[in-house]
N, C-alpha and C positions, 0 to 999 in steps of 0.2 A: 746081112743078107740083102742084096739088091733085088730089084724087080726084073732085072735083065731086059728082055724084049717086051715086057709088059709095062714098061715105064710110061708109055703113051697113054695106056688105059688108066693107070694110076693118076697121072697128071690131069686127065680129063675129068675124073671124078673129083679130084681136089679143086680144079677150076670151077666146075659146076657147083660144088658145095659153097665155095667162096662167093660166087655170083648170087646164089640163092639167099645166102645168109646176109652178106654185107650189102650187096647192091639191091637185092629184092626184099630185104627185111623179113625173111621167113624165120620161123622159130629154129634156133640152133639145135636143140635136142631132136626136134622132128626131122630136120634135114639129115643130121648125123645118123639117126636111127635108120632112115631110108637107105643111106649110102653105105652103111656098115656091112651089109651082106655082099655088095659088089666088091668092096675093098678086101673083105676076108677071102673071097674067091680068088682075087688076084694074088694075094699073099700065099694062099694055099697052093696055087698053081706054080708060083715062083719057087716055093720050097721043093716041089716035086722035081724041078729041073736044076736044083742047086747041086753043085759038085760036092765031093766028100770034104769034110773039114780037114784043115792042115794037121800034120802029125805034131804031137806034143814036142816041144823043144825048149832049150834054154836060150834066151835072147831072141834075136830076130828070127822070123820064119825062114827055114832053109828053102833055097831055090833049087829045084830038081831039073 
């Protein structure tokens, strides 16, 4: 499952977390605990907009 049009928000949280942890020397667990709620919200929102799963098939997925 991708994040669709929410990719920019996901990328920003990822970048902010990287900068805080690696460049800023903040505590890894603290930063991730703070950002977890925002990441979960993005994933939940992306799931609501996801299409239906492909039909079961043998071999490659059929193209309709």
